[in-house]
N, C-alpha and C positions, 0 to 999 in steps of 0.2 A: 491704421494700427499695423505695427511690424509683425509679420508672421513668426510664430514660435519656431525655433529650430529643432526642438525635441518634441516628440509626441508623448502623450500621457496614456499609459496603459493601466486599465482597471483590471486587476487580477482577482478573480473570484475563487476563493479557496486558499487557506493559509497553511496547509500541510506542506510536506517537503516538495511536492510537485509545484505548488504555487510559489514557494520560496525559490526553487530553481528557476522558474519563469522570471521572477523579479530580478535575480542576478543576471540571467542571460540577456534580458531586455535592457537592463541598465548598462551592460557591457557594450551595447550598440547605440547608447546615447539616450535611451528613453527614460522618462520619469515613470517609475512604477509605484502603484499604490495597491495594497493588499487588503482584501475584505474577507474575514473568516466568520462563519456562522456560529461557531462555538462562543458561548458567553464567557467562559473562563479558560483554565489551563487546557491545552489541547490533549485529547485522549489518544494514546498510541493504539491504533487499530491493527497493526501488524508488527509484532515485536521485533523479530529478527530480519535482517536484510543481508543478502549476499552481495558483497562488493563487486560491482560490474564496471566496465570501462567508462560508461557515460557518467557514472557517479564520481569515479576517480578523476575524470577530466575536469569536472566543475570544482572539485575540492582543490586540485592543483592550481587552477586558475585563481582561487581565493587564497593561495599561499599555504595550503595544508596538504598533507600527504594522506593517502588511504590508510597507511599504517597507524597514523595518529588517532584514528577514530575506530579502529578495528581490533578484534582478537584474531590472531593468526593460528589456524589449525594445521596440523601436520599430516593427519591420516583420515581415511574413511574406514568405517567398520560397519558391517552388516550383522545384526543380531539374529539369533534363531530362538525358537521356543525352547529347544534343547540343544546343548552343545556349545562349543566355543565360537566367538565371533570370527568372521573373515575380515582381514585387515589388509589395506594397501596404502602406499604413500600417495597423498593428494593435498599438497599445500593450498590453502585458501584463506581469504580474509573475510571476516564476518563482523558486521556492525549492527546497530539497533536503531529503530525509528527515532527514539528520543535523542540518542547521541547525534544522529545525522541532522535532526531538526535543530538542535542547539548549534551545531557547527554552521548551519546555513542562516539561522535567525540572528545570531550575535553580530555578524557583519552588517546587518540591515537595521541596526539599532536606530539610525536616524531616518529611516523610511517609515511612512505612515502605514501602520498595520492595525486595522480597526476590527475589534472583536464584536460579537453579538450582531453580526451583519448578515442576516438571512435574506438572500436575493428574492425579490418578488416580481420585478418587471425589468425588461430591457427595452429601451427606445432608441432607435437610430433615426436621426433627422439630419439629412445631408451627410456631412462628415463628422457630426457630433454623436457620441454615444452617451446615453444616460442610464445609470443603474439605480433602481429604486429598491430600498430595503424595507423589511417588515416593520422597523421602528420609525419609519417615516423619513429617514435620512436618504438623501440623493447624492450621487456623485456623477460628475461629467468628465469625459475623457475623449480620446481619439480612437481608441481600440480597446476591445474587451477580450480577456482571456479566461475561459472557463477551465479552472483546474480544481473543481470541487467534487471530484471523486465519483464513485459509482452511483450515488444518489443525487447526481448533479442537477441543481436547479437551473443552471445555465443551459444544459442540454434540453431539459423539459421545455424551457421557454423558446429555444431555437427550433426544436423538433419534438413535439409532444408524442409522436408515435414510437420513438425509440425508447424501449424499456428493458431493464435487465430481466433475465429469466433464470430461475433456480437451476443449478447444474446437477442436482441430484445427490449432493453430499455436503457435509459440513466439516469445519476445521475446529476441533477443540485445541486450545492453546494454553501454554503456561510460560511464566517468566519468573524464575526464582533465584534469589541470591545463592551463589555457590556455597557460601558459608553455612547455609541452612540445610544442606543436603548431607546425608550420611557419607562418611569418608570413602567407603568402598564404592559407593555409587558414583561419587565424583571422580574417583581415580579412573573408573571405566570411561566416563564421558569427556573428561577434560582433554583439550587439544585434539579432539576428534569430531568429525561429522559422523553421527551415528544414525542408522536407519534400519527399518524393518518393514516388510510388506507381506500382505496376505490377501486372500480374496475379499474385496470390498473394503479394505482398509490399508493405510500406509502411515507410518510414523517416522519422524526424523527429529534430531536434536543436535544443538551445538551451543557453544558458549559465545556470549556477546559482552560488550562493555557494561560496566555497572551503571546505576541510574544517573550518576554524574559524569559518565564517560570514563570511569576508572578502568584501567587495563591491568592493574597489578593482580597477581594471583591472590585469591581470597576475597577480592572486591568485585569480581565479575558476576554475570548472571547466566543461568542455564535457560536457554530458550528452546521450547519444543512445540511441535504441531502434530496433531493426530487427525488424519482425514478418515472419514467413514461414510458409507452410504446411509442416508436417512430419507425416507419418503417425504415429499413436500407437505403432506397432511400432518406429519408428526413434528415438523420444525417449530410451529408456534408454541407447542407445549415446552420445548426445550428453551425457547427464547423468553418464556414467561419468567418474570423476575421476582425475587423475594421482596423487593421494595414496592412492587405494584406498578413500576414504570413500564411502559410499552416499548419494546425494542423489535426492530424488523431486520436489521442487517448486522447487528453486533450486540452481544451480551457481555458487558464489561466484567472485569474481575470483581468478586464480591457480590454479584447479583444472582448467581445460580441458586436455585431453590435446593434445600437440603435433600429432598427426595431424588432430584436429578444428580446431585453430587454422589449420592450412594449408588445410583445406577451407573454413573460414569466409572466409579471405582470398581464395581462388580464386573462391568464389561472389560475394563483393563485387565483385571485378574484372569478373566476367562480367555482373552484373545491376544494378549501381548506377551513378549518375553518378560521374565520376572524383573529385570532392571527397569524396563519401561513402565511396568505396572507399579513398581515402587516409586518411580518418579511422579507418576500421576497422583498417587496417594499423598505425596509431599507438596503438591502444588495447589495454588488457588486458581482454579481453571476458569477460563473464559472461552467464548465461542463465536465463530463467524460462519454463517452459511456461505457457500461458494456460488457465485453468479456468473453468468455469461452475458456480455453485451458485445456483439460482433461490431467492430469498427467499420463505419461506412461513410462518415462525413466528419470533417474537422474544420471547415471554413464556412463562415456565413458573412453577412454584410458587416464589415468593421468588427468582426469577432472571430475567435477560433477556440476550439476545444483541444485540450491535451490530457494525457494520462488516462485514468479510468473514466473521466468524463466523456472521452471520445470513444472508448471501447476497452474491454477488459481482456486480460490473458489469465489463464489458469495459474495458480501460484507455483506449480511444479516447474515452470520455466525459470523461476527465480529472477524475473525481469520486470515485475510490476513497477518498481521504483525507477529502474534504469530506463524503462520505456517512457515514463513521464519526463525524465531528464533529457532523453534524446529528442522528444517532441519539442521541449522548450528551447533546446539549442538550435534545432532546425528552424523553428518559428522565428527566433531572433535573427538568424542569418537571413531569412527571407525579408524581414522588416528593416534590415540595415540600410541606412541612408534615407529612409522615408521621413518626410516632415509633413506636418499638417498643412493643408492647402493644396498639396499634390494629390494626384490620383493614387489610390492604393497600388502597391506592387502586385497586381492581380495575378500575373503570370508566375511570379516567384512563389506566391502563396499557393497557387494551383499545383505547381511542381512539388512544393513541400508536402502538400496534402497527398498527392498521388504516391510519392515515395514512401511516406510514413504509413499510408494505408496498406501498401504492398507488404511492408515490414510487419505491421501489426496483424494483418490477416495471417501471415506465415507463422508468427508467434502464437496466435490464437489456436491455429490448427495443431501446432506442435504441442501446446499445453493439453489439448483434448486427447491427443494420441498418448502422451505420457500418463494421463489419468486413466485411460482405458487399459493400459498395461496392468494396472492393479485393480481392474474392474470397478473403478470409481466413476460414478455417474452413468453406468450402463444398466440396461434392463435385466441383465443376467447376474450381476454382482450381488453378493450377500448384503443384506440390509440389517441395520441395527436400530434400537430404540423404537421398535414398532409398537403402536398403541394396540391395546386388546380390543 
C-alpha cells in the first residue's frame, strides 16, 4: 500500500481555537477533522475579544482583514463614582466570539465537523491514534490535537493530575444590542473602551459586532465584564440555575435565578459608577468563575494540547484567544513536512513546546499581576456575595 502523503489530524474541540488549528494544519497539508462535544449551536462563553496580531495573521491568511470583523474604538475612558471620566486617545479593534467563530467556520464548510462528540478515550498504537467518543463513535488518525478548553477531556486523559484551580473571583458578563440601551448611556460608551476599578472589583466595557457580524451604528452590541472577589464556597450558589441544570464553569444568559439578579443589581448600585450600574440593570447577565491552570506540558505521544487545554491565562491579558491561535500556528509549523510512516518530528515538537511554555508562563504571571493590582484573587481584597 502506498503511504499517504498527508497526515490526518483529529482536533478535539470545535471552538475558535480548534478552528484555528484546523486552518493552520490544513495550510501545511494535513487533513483536519474537528470533533465538538456540544450537541447543538455553540454557546459563546466569552463575548468580547480584543484583536491581537495572532488572530489578525490567520484572518489575513484566509483573505479577510481584522477591520472586517471588528468595531474600531477611538478612546479609552476611566469612570469614577463621582466626577467626569478621564479620557485619552487609544485606537483599538474589538471583535466578538461569535463573529470570529463564523469567520473561521465558513471557510471550513467542506471539512468534517462532528457535533455531540464527547471524548471518552484516546488510544495510541504504534503510529495510529484512535479517539473514542461517548456515543460509541470512533475516529482514527495520525495525530490528535486537544483544543477543548479549560475543561479539556483530552488533558484529563493525557494527564489526570492537571486540574484547574479557582482563582478567587468571578466574571459577571453582559452582551446587549446597542439599540436596546438608553441614548445617553450609549453616547457615553460608544467608540470607547470604558473601565473602572476599585478594591476587589474591576469592570470594563466596549462595543463589538452585532450577532450576525454587523458593524453599522445601531446594529452592534455592548459587551461588558465585571470582575469581583467571591469566596469559593459561595460560587455554587451563584451558579445554581433557574432551570435546575447544573453548571460548574459557566452560567449562560437567562439561567440566573431572580434572587441573584436582584443581588447583582443591588451590588452594582452600591459599588459601581452610575453609568455602569445602569448598564448592568439593562442586561441579561451571565457569569464565569475565573480559573488558573499553569501550563507545564503540551506534547504527548502523537498528541498535543493548545489553548486553555494546555494552560490558562487571566482574562486581563486579553490574550486567551490569541494564545490558542499562536499555539496552533507554531504546532503546524513544527508538523510541516511530516507524513505518516515517518518518525514524528520530535525535536521540532519539543522546541515548539519549550518556546510556547516560556511564553505562556510569562503571560500567566502577567495576568496574575494585573489582577492583583485591583486586589482580585488576593487574600486582602474586598469580597462580595458572601453567604450568611
